[in-house]
LOPAKOL-705370 format. One line per field, with one value per residue (C-alpha): residue in three letters; residue number from 1; x, y, z. Coordinates in Angstrom, 1 decimal. Layout:
<nodes>
rest	[ALA|...];
nr	[NUM|...];
xx	[X|...];
yy	[Y|...];
zz	[Z|...];
</nodes>
This chain:
<nodes>
rest	[MET|ARG|ASN|GLU|MET|MET|HIS|ARG|PRO|VAL|ILE|LYS|GLU|GLU|LEU|LEU|ASP|PHE|MET|ARG|THR|GLN|GLN|LYS|LYS|LEU|PRO|GLY|GLU|LEU|GLY|LEU|LEU|GLU|GLU|GLU|ALA|HIS|GLU|ALA|GLY|VAL|PRO|VAL|ILE|PRO|HIS|GLU|THR|ALA|LEU|PHE|LEU|LYS|PHE|PHE|LEU|GLY|GLN|MET|LYS|PRO|GLU|ASN|ILE|LEU|GLU|ILE|GLY|ALA|ALA|ILE|GLY|PHE|SER|SER|SER|LEU|MET|ALA|THR|SER|ILE|SER|GLU|VAL|GLY|HIS|VAL|THR|THR|ILE|ASP|ARG|PHE|ASP|VAL|MET|ILE|GLU|LYS|ALA|LYS|LYS|ASN|TYR|GLU|ARG|LEU|GLY|LEU|THR|ASP|LYS|VAL|THR|LEU|LEU|GLU|GLY|GLN|ALA|ALA|GLU|ILE|LEU|PRO|THR|LEU|ILE|GLY|PRO|TYR|ASP|PHE|ILE|PHE|MET|ASP|SER|ALA|LYS|SER|LYS|TYR|ILE|GLU|PHE|LEU|PRO|GLU|CYS|LEU|ARG|LEU|LEU|ARG|LYS|GLY|GLY|VAL|LEU|MET|VAL|ASP|ASP|ILE|PHE|GLN|GLY|GLY|THR|ILE|LEU|LEU|PRO|ASP|GLU|GLU|ILE|PRO|ARG|GLY|LYS|ARG|ALA|ILE|HIS|ARG|LYS|LEU|ASN|GLU|PHE|LEU|ARG|VAL|VAL|MET|ASN|HIS|PRO|GLY|LEU|THR|SER|SER|ILE|LEU|PRO|LEU|GLY|ASP|GLY|VAL|ILE|MET|ILE|THR|LYS|GLU|ALA|ASP|ASP|VAL|SER|LEU|ALA|GLU|VAL|GLN];
nr	[1|2|3|4|5|6|7|8|9|10|11|12|13|14|15|16|17|18|19|20|21|22|23|24|25|26|27|28|29|30|31|32|33|34|35|36|37|38|39|40|41|42|43|44|45|46|47|48|49|50|51|52|53|54|55|56|57|58|59|60|61|62|63|64|65|66|67|68|69|70|71|72|73|74|75|76|77|78|79|80|81|82|83|84|85|86|87|88|89|90|91|92|93|94|95|96|97|98|99|100|101|102|103|104|105|106|107|108|109|110|111|112|113|114|115|116|117|118|119|120|121|122|123|124|125|126|127|128|129|130|131|132|133|134|135|136|137|138|139|140|141|142|143|144|145|146|147|148|149|150|151|152|153|154|155|156|157|158|159|160|161|162|163|164|165|166|167|168|169|170|171|172|173|174|175|176|177|178|179|180|181|182|183|184|185|186|187|188|189|190|191|192|193|194|195|196|197|198|199|200|201|202|203|204|205|206|207|208|209|210|211|212|213|214|215|216|217|218|219|220|221|222|223|224|225|226|227|228|229|230|231];
xx	[10.2|7.2|3.9|1.4|-1.6|-0.4|-1.1|-4.7|-6.7|-10.0|-11.4|-11.6|-8.1|-8.7|-9.7|-6.6|-4.4|-6.0|-5.4|-1.8|-0.8|-2.8|-2.6|0.2|3.6|5.4|8.0|11.8|13.8|10.7|9.1|12.2|12.3|8.7|9.4|12.5|10.6|7.8|10.3|12.2|9.0|9.7|6.4|5.7|2.3|0.8|0.6|-3.1|-2.6|0.5|-1.4|-4.4|-2.0|-0.3|-3.6|-5.1|-2.0|-2.1|-5.7|-5.2|-1.8|-0.6|2.7|3.4|3.2|3.9|4.4|4.5|6.4|9.0|10.2|12.5|11.3|9.1|5.8|7.6|9.5|6.2|4.7|7.7|7.5|3.8|3.7|4.9|8.5|7.9|6.2|8.0|7.6|8.6|8.7|9.4|10.9|12.6|14.2|17.9|17.8|14.9|16.4|19.6|17.7|15.4|18.3|20.0|16.7|16.3|19.8|19.1|16.0|17.5|15.1|17.3|16.1|12.4|12.3|13.3|13.7|13.3|14.8|13.2|9.9|6.9|5.3|8.3|8.7|5.1|4.6|7.7|6.3|4.5|2.8|0.3|0.3|-2.0|-1.8|-0.7|0.0|0.0|1.4|3.1|2.3|-1.4|-1.8|-0.4|-2.9|-5.3|-2.4|-1.0|-4.5|-4.6|-1.2|-2.2|-5.3|-3.4|-0.9|-3.4|-4.8|-8.6|-9.6|-6.5|-6.6|-5.3|-4.8|-4.4|-3.2|-3.8|-7.1|-8.7|-6.0|-6.3|-10.1|-10.2|-11.1|-14.7|-14.1|-14.9|-11.9|-12.1|-11.4|-8.3|-4.9|-4.0|-0.9|-2.9|-5.9|-4.4|-3.9|-7.4|-9.0|-7.0|-7.6|-11.3|-11.3|-9.5|-12.1|-15.0|-13.6|-12.8|-16.0|-18.2|-16.5|-18.7|-15.6|-14.3|-15.5|-14.2|-14.3|-13.0|-11.5|-10.8|-7.2|-4.5|-5.4|-7.9|-7.4|-9.4|-9.4|-10.2|-10.9|-10.5|-13.6|-12.9|-9.9|-10.1|-11.1|-11.4|-11.5|-13.5|-16.5|-16.7|-17.6];
yy	[-13.9|-15.7|-14.0|-16.9|-14.6|-13.4|-16.9|-17.1|-14.9|-13.5|-13.1|-15.6|-16.7|-16.0|-12.4|-12.0|-13.3|-10.8|-7.9|-8.9|-9.8|-7.7|-4.3|-1.9|-2.6|-0.1|1.8|1.6|0.5|0.6|-2.0|-4.1|-3.9|-5.1|-8.1|-9.0|-8.9|-11.1|-13.6|-13.8|-14.1|-10.8|-9.6|-6.3|-5.0|-7.0|-5.4|-4.5|-2.7|-0.9|0.4|1.5|3.3|5.1|6.1|7.3|9.4|10.9|12.1|13.1|14.9|14.7|16.5|14.9|11.1|8.7|5.0|2.5|-0.6|0.2|-3.4|-3.2|0.2|-0.7|0.9|4.1|4.3|3.9|6.7|9.0|8.6|9.2|12.6|16.1|17.3|19.0|16.0|13.8|10.4|9.5|5.7|3.6|0.2|-1.8|-4.7|-4.2|-6.5|-4.6|-1.2|-2.1|-3.3|-0.2|2.2|0.4|0.6|4.3|4.9|2.7|4.7|8.1|8.7|9.5|13.1|12.1|9.5|9.7|6.3|6.3|3.3|1.7|0.7|2.5|2.6|4.7|6.8|7.8|9.9|12.0|13.0|16.2|16.1|16.8|14.2|14.2|10.5|7.6|4.0|1.4|-2.0|-3.4|-6.0|-6.6|-7.0|-3.4|-1.7|-0.9|0.2|2.6|4.0|6.8|8.2|7.8|9.9|12.5|12.9|12.8|16.2|16.7|15.3|13.2|9.5|6.5|3.4|0.1|-3.0|-6.8|-6.7|-9.9|-12.3|-14.6|-14.5|-15.8|-12.5|-13.4|-16.9|-17.5|-17.6|-21.4|-21.9|-19.8|-21.5|-20.6|-18.8|-16.4|-15.7|-12.6|-11.1|-12.2|-10.5|-7.2|-6.9|-7.4|-4.8|-2.4|-2.9|-2.5|0.8|2.4|1.3|2.5|5.7|8.8|10.9|8.5|7.5|4.1|2.0|-1.6|-2.7|-6.3|-5.6|-8.1|-9.3|-6.5|-2.7|-0.2|3.5|5.8|9.5|11.7|13.9|16.1|17.8|15.9|12.2|10.3|6.6|6.8|7.6|4.0|1.5];
zz	[0.1|-1.6|-1.0|-1.0|-1.2|-4.6|-5.9|-4.5|-6.8|-5.5|-9.1|-12.0|-13.0|-16.7|-15.8|-13.6|-16.4|-18.8|-16.4|-15.9|-19.4|-21.7|-20.0|-21.0|-19.5|-17.4|-19.4|-19.2|-16.1|-13.9|-16.2|-16.1|-12.3|-12.1|-14.4|-12.4|-9.1|-10.5|-12.0|-8.7|-6.6|-4.8|-3.2|-5.0|-5.9|-8.9|-12.3|-12.2|-8.8|-10.2|-13.2|-11.1|-8.7|-11.6|-13.1|-9.8|-9.0|-12.4|-11.8|-8.1|-8.7|-5.1|-4.2|-0.8|-0.5|2.4|2.0|4.9|3.7|1.1|0.4|-2.7|-3.6|-6.5|-5.5|-4.1|-7.4|-9.3|-7.3|-7.7|-11.5|-11.5|-9.9|-10.8|-10.7|-7.3|-5.8|-3.2|-1.7|1.8|2.6|5.6|6.1|8.8|7.1|6.3|3.2|1.7|2.6|0.7|-2.3|-2.3|-2.2|-5.1|-7.1|-6.4|-7.7|-10.8|-11.6|-10.8|-8.0|-5.1|-5.0|-5.3|-2.6|1.1|2.8|6.6|8.2|11.3|12.9|11.4|14.9|16.1|12.9|12.2|15.4|14.5|11.1|10.6|7.2|5.9|3.2|0.2|-0.3|1.9|0.7|3.4|2.4|5.5|8.2|7.9|11.7|12.1|9.9|12.7|14.9|12.2|11.3|13.9|12.8|9.1|9.7|11.7|8.9|6.0|4.9|4.7|1.3|1.1|0.3|2.2|0.0|1.8|0.1|0.6|2.6|1.4|2.7|-0.3|0.0|3.6|5.2|5.6|7.1|10.8|13.1|13.6|9.8|9.9|10.8|14.4|13.4|11.2|13.5|15.1|11.6|10.6|13.6|13.4|9.6|10.2|12.9|10.6|7.8|10.3|11.5|8.2|6.5|9.3|10.4|9.8|8.9|6.3|2.9|1.6|-1.5|-1.9|-5.2|-6.2|-7.3|-6.4|-2.9|-2.4|-2.0|0.0|-0.8|2.1|2.0|5.1|5.0|8.1|9.6|12.9|12.7|16.0|16.0|19.2|17.0|15.9|18.6];
</nodes>
């Protein structure tokens, strides 16, 4: 369960500690869930990313949200409590253990009507969805980001935002292949391909933020965005 990248900060450790200990805590049961996850080493988004996500959604005011990678349901719960009463979050996960924990957490937080959990492989579920979604949060297998991107862009409305987590790989993303452990090279290559595509696509606007292990915010600027436009 331990996410090693969470323990390899890409900014100064004293600044990271400041962001994680001095910023306002999340309220109520959601805050308790966050604390419990961190104490148990469960890989949920770090505090600085959680606060940014809450702040951003408060400004954007999306009504239809899609998440790829529910885990224990923390980030989807955070999003569900950060949007209006008519807003809804749909999330996807394939791991039985995580699905069971997520369902219990939705019940604990009183969010069973605000969150729909789809069980199974995202590659199989995404093509069945209709959308459009105002906001998509992708925090799943990093090697799958480039594979899921076409469906994310299809489902995202024009002007909508795709937020993708953990793009720095503990600060190793810029290293040459030969300096990456063999077992991690496929992830390294595919994540670099993903970044190249979204940062250079004429129909997308992106911004990288040094939160946690790196976040990229992507806005869809046109109704139809074809990945063939980037060589």
